[in-house]
Backbone bond lengths (Angstrom), bond angles and torsions (degrees), N, CA, C in turn:
res aa  C-N    CA-C-N  psi(-1)  N-CA   C-N-CA  omega(-1)  CA-C   N-CA-C  phi
1 M - - - 1.442 - - 1.530 110.83 -
2 Y 1.340 114.54 -44.15 1.457 120.14 -179.40 1.529 110.54 -64.86
3 L 1.320 117.58 -40.73 1.461 122.73 178.98 1.524 110.66 -64.50
4 K 1.320 117.18 -39.40 1.466 121.00 177.48 1.528 110.87 -61.44
5 R 1.288 117.44 -42.77 1.469 122.35 -179.45 1.532 110.23 -63.48
6 I 1.327 116.76 -41.54 1.469 120.53 178.11 1.531 110.03 -63.79
7 I 1.313 116.98 -44.61 1.473 120.92 179.74 1.520 110.28 -62.46
8 Y 1.307 119.52 -44.37 1.462 122.15 178.21 1.532 111.14 -63.20
9 T 1.312 116.49 -41.50 1.466 120.78 179.61 1.522 110.80 -64.38
10 L 1.311 116.91 -45.11 1.462 120.91 178.59 1.531 111.54 -63.62
11 T 1.310 115.88 -43.28 1.461 120.17 179.49 1.526 110.67 -62.63
12 F 1.315 116.55 -45.22 1.461 120.54 178.63 1.525 110.94 -62.25
13 S 1.324 116.56 -42.38 1.471 120.76 179.59 1.519 110.96 -63.07
14 L 1.310 117.85 -44.28 1.461 121.17 178.41 1.522 111.39 -61.44
15 L 1.306 116.43 -43.62 1.463 119.71 177.99 1.520 111.39 -63.32
16 L 1.297 116.55 -42.32 1.458 121.25 -179.43 1.521 111.15 -62.43
17 F 1.323 117.70 -47.78 1.466 121.18 -177.70 1.523 112.62 -73.43
18 S 1.318 117.84 -27.80 1.461 119.03 179.28 1.529 111.36 -73.91
19 C 1.316 117.54 -18.33 1.463 121.43 179.57 1.519 112.23 -90.36
20 S 1.304 118.30 -8.74 1.456 120.18 -178.41 1.513 109.73 -101.98
21 S 1.311 114.43 161.28 1.458 120.08 179.39 1.509 109.00 -152.35
22 N 1.311 116.72 143.57 1.452 119.88 173.98 1.521 110.02 -105.62
23 N 1.315 116.82 16.73 1.449 122.46 179.30 1.518 109.50 -82.65
24 N 1.335 116.82 118.32 1.460 121.78 -178.73 1.517 112.66 -97.79
25 D 1.332 118.73 12.91 1.464 120.79 -177.22 1.525 111.99 -57.78
26 A 1.310 117.43 -39.48 1.459 119.32 -178.65 1.529 111.27 -71.33
27 L 1.328 117.59 -26.87 1.453 120.77 -179.11 1.524 112.22 -80.26
28 N 1.326 117.73 -36.69 1.461 123.38 -178.60 1.522 109.78 -128.75
29 P 1.330 116.62 73.96 1.457 117.43 -177.67 1.525 110.84 -63.93
30 D 1.331 115.14 139.35 1.455 119.61 176.54 1.522 108.94 -72.83
31 P 1.313 116.55 147.63 1.453 119.03 175.44 1.522 109.78 -63.88
32 D 1.315 116.13 158.41 1.446 122.27 178.03 1.526 108.92 -57.94
33 P 1.348 119.12 117.10 1.454 120.25 -175.58 1.532 113.18 -70.63
34 D 1.315 117.43 -18.81 1.454 121.02 -178.94 1.524 108.91 -134.43
35 P 1.344 116.73 70.89 1.453 118.82 -176.15 1.527 111.50 -66.39
36 D 1.306 115.15 156.10 1.459 121.48 175.98 1.519 108.29 -58.23
37 P 1.339 118.19 126.67 1.467 119.90 -177.30 1.527 113.24 -62.31
38 N 1.327 117.16 -17.59 1.464 120.71 178.35 1.524 112.12 -86.91
39 T 1.322 116.74 -9.61 1.458 121.43 179.54 1.524 108.56 -94.11
40 K 1.315 115.53 127.95 1.460 120.13 178.61 1.520 110.01 -75.89
41 I 1.320 115.73 141.24 1.456 122.20 176.23 1.523 107.39 -82.52
42 T 1.335 117.05 132.73 1.462 121.34 -179.78 1.522 110.09 -123.62
43 Y 1.324 114.64 159.78 1.463 120.61 177.22 1.525 110.00 -61.69
44 E 1.328 116.53 -52.98 1.471 120.29 -176.08 1.523 112.24 -65.66
45 G 1.314 117.47 -38.39 1.458 120.53 -175.43 1.516 114.76 -83.04
46 N 1.332 117.88 -25.96 1.456 119.53 -172.31 1.525 114.55 -132.87
47 V 1.313 117.23 -49.95 1.466 122.00 -168.56 1.527 112.77 -79.25
48 K 1.299 117.88 -36.43 1.467 121.10 -176.25 1.533 111.63 -57.02
49 N 1.335 117.60 -43.46 1.473 120.46 179.26 1.516 111.70 -63.81
50 I 1.333 117.03 -37.44 1.460 120.73 179.03 1.526 109.64 -64.93
51 I 1.335 116.34 -47.79 1.468 121.01 -179.51 1.523 110.14 -63.04
52 N 1.340 116.78 -45.00 1.466 119.99 -179.61 1.527 112.09 -62.62
53 S 1.319 117.62 -37.22 1.458 121.48 -178.09 1.524 113.48 -77.71
54 N 1.328 117.07 -27.29 1.462 119.79 -171.53 1.523 114.99 -115.51
55 C 1.331 118.63 -20.26 1.462 119.89 -169.12 1.525 114.82 -122.42
56 V 1.323 116.39 -35.19 1.465 120.33 -169.59 1.530 112.99 -69.90
57 Q 1.332 118.04 -14.67 1.471 118.81 176.19 1.528 109.59 -57.33
58 C 1.328 117.58 -35.75 1.472 121.59 178.30 1.528 111.82 -107.86
59 H 1.316 116.10 -39.78 1.469 121.43 -177.26 1.528 109.54 -90.18
60 A 1.325 116.19 52.78 1.462 123.10 -179.88 1.526 110.12 -77.48
61 S 1.331 116.95 -179.49 1.469 119.54 179.04 1.522 110.40 -58.73
62 T 1.317 116.41 -33.89 1.462 121.82 166.78 1.520 105.06 -114.52
63 P 1.340 118.14 101.83 1.466 121.20 -174.78 1.531 112.39 -57.45
64 V 1.335 115.12 145.84 1.461 122.23 179.22 1.527 109.78 -130.04
65 N 1.311 116.29 172.74 1.467 123.11 177.08 1.526 113.10 56.67
66 G 1.312 116.90 31.92 1.457 120.69 176.86 1.515 115.35 84.32
67 A 1.318 117.84 2.44 1.471 120.01 177.99 1.531 108.56 -65.45
68 P 1.329 117.90 132.31 1.462 120.16 -174.03 1.523 115.10 -85.32
69 F 1.332 117.98 -8.51 1.467 119.63 -177.23 1.526 110.01 -156.82
70 S 1.316 115.24 166.17 1.453 123.13 179.71 1.528 110.32 -92.93
71 L 1.326 116.21 149.22 1.464 122.13 173.87 1.532 109.73 -132.40
72 T 1.323 116.34 49.01 1.466 119.70 -175.17 1.513 113.81 -102.49
73 T 1.320 118.23 -8.70 1.464 119.76 -178.66 1.526 110.41 -124.45
74 F 1.305 115.07 160.58 1.459 121.47 176.26 1.525 110.91 -53.48
75 T 1.321 117.12 -48.32 1.468 121.34 -176.79 1.521 111.83 -62.42
76 E 1.331 117.22 -42.20 1.465 119.94 179.72 1.530 111.29 -62.81
77 V 1.323 116.63 -43.45 1.463 120.58 -179.39 1.527 109.69 -69.47
78 K 1.318 116.88 -43.79 1.467 121.46 179.93 1.527 110.92 -59.31
79 N 1.322 117.30 -44.15 1.458 121.25 -177.79 1.526 112.95 -69.81
80 R 1.315 117.26 -18.67 1.472 120.41 -177.04 1.524 112.62 -116.17
81 V 1.327 117.53 14.77 1.467 120.51 -173.75 1.525 112.87 -58.80
82 D 1.323 118.84 -38.24 1.465 119.68 -179.63 1.526 110.81 -64.90
83 G 1.313 117.54 -43.21 1.461 121.11 177.33 1.517 111.81 -66.53
84 I 1.319 116.35 -38.70 1.465 120.91 178.09 1.524 109.39 -61.19
85 L 1.326 116.38 -49.30 1.465 120.34 179.87 1.522 111.75 -60.64
86 S 1.307 116.01 -39.93 1.462 119.82 179.12 1.525 111.09 -61.61
87 R 1.327 116.95 -45.51 1.467 120.63 -176.62 1.524 113.18 -74.91
88 I 1.334 117.91 -37.72 1.468 118.50 -177.81 1.531 111.78 -73.58
89 N 1.336 116.79 -14.85 1.465 121.12 177.93 1.525 112.71 -104.47
90 N 1.329 117.62 5.08 1.456 122.56 -175.95 1.532 109.58 -95.99
91 A 1.320 116.23 104.26 1.468 120.49 -176.44 1.522 112.87 -67.64
92 S 1.326 118.34 -27.32 1.467 119.52 -177.69 1.528 112.89 -85.70
93 S 1.319 117.55 -21.81 1.465 121.55 177.72 1.533 108.63 -143.76
94 P 1.340 116.22 66.62 1.467 119.99 -171.12 1.527 113.92 -76.00
95 M 1.278 114.11 157.24 1.456 122.49 166.55 1.527 105.14 -124.76
96 P 1.285 117.54 131.50 1.455 127.54 -1.71 1.531 111.14 -66.77
97 P 1.323 116.58 158.59 1.463 120.95 -176.80 1.527 113.82 -59.62
98 S 1.323 117.15 -20.88 1.462 120.28 -179.53 1.529 112.40 -70.63
99 G 1.323 117.24 -10.93 1.465 121.62 179.18 1.508 111.00 135.06
100 L 1.313 114.89 168.42 1.461 119.77 -178.40 1.521 110.74 -57.95
101 M 1.322 115.00 136.01 1.453 118.87 174.68 1.529 108.21 -72.24
102 P 1.312 118.45 162.51 1.461 120.70 -178.07 1.536 112.22 -53.66
103 S 1.304 115.23 144.61 1.468 120.21 -176.06 1.518 112.29 -61.18
104 N 1.343 118.14 -32.28 1.471 118.89 179.05 1.524 111.04 -64.38
105 N 1.338 118.12 -34.62 1.471 120.67 177.08 1.524 110.56 -69.69
106 R 1.324 116.64 -41.76 1.462 120.14 178.39 1.532 110.47 -63.53
107 T 1.332 116.13 -39.80 1.465 120.60 178.65 1.525 111.03 -64.52
108 L 1.333 117.19 -40.32 1.470 120.28 179.20 1.530 111.65 -63.62
109 I 1.320 117.45 -40.29 1.461 119.78 178.94 1.531 109.71 -65.84
110 Q 1.326 117.38 -41.23 1.468 120.12 177.15 1.529 110.30 -63.71
111 Q 1.325 116.86 -42.10 1.471 120.22 179.26 1.518 110.53 -64.29
112 W 1.330 117.22 -37.32 1.465 121.18 177.02 1.522 109.60 -59.02
113 K 1.313 116.28 -45.65 1.478 119.93 177.57 1.528 109.79 -61.85
114 D 1.326 116.62 -47.71 1.453 121.60 -179.14 1.528 112.16 -61.34
115 D 1.323 116.97 -32.34 1.474 121.53 179.37 1.521 113.05 -79.68
116 G 1.329 118.12 -4.46 1.460 120.40 176.07 1.508 115.66 107.05
117 L 1.350 117.44 15.42 1.473 121.07 176.97 1.522 112.28 56.89
118 L 1.322 116.37 50.63 1.464 121.94 -178.88 1.521 110.89 -73.22
119 E 1.319 116.00 140.59 1.454 120.23 179.49 1.532 111.67 -82.60
120 N 1.316 116.63 -48.24 1.487 121.47 -179.32 1.505 110.62 -123.09
């Protein structure tokens, strides 16, 4: 009887853990790392997700953790794009502070600037 209970408990636990995942890829999809060169990069389509995933934890509508400004709107990001690019490419003083964001994200933000800072 005791062995049966252990087997049922183990089986239930395995089923429970096999159904869970800590993978957030579906929740925060990365932007296309190699977009079609004929497709313009836009804030809404490409840059907003990068900023939300990497910057808004501190640069929220009410900045926290010593962040001096907000980066929650198109206008705020557009007006600070040169500073953003400078910091996200600065290996000695990177933003986010946890380290340089992936190069494909940095490239997309630069391409967005090069494409004219389009919103949509």
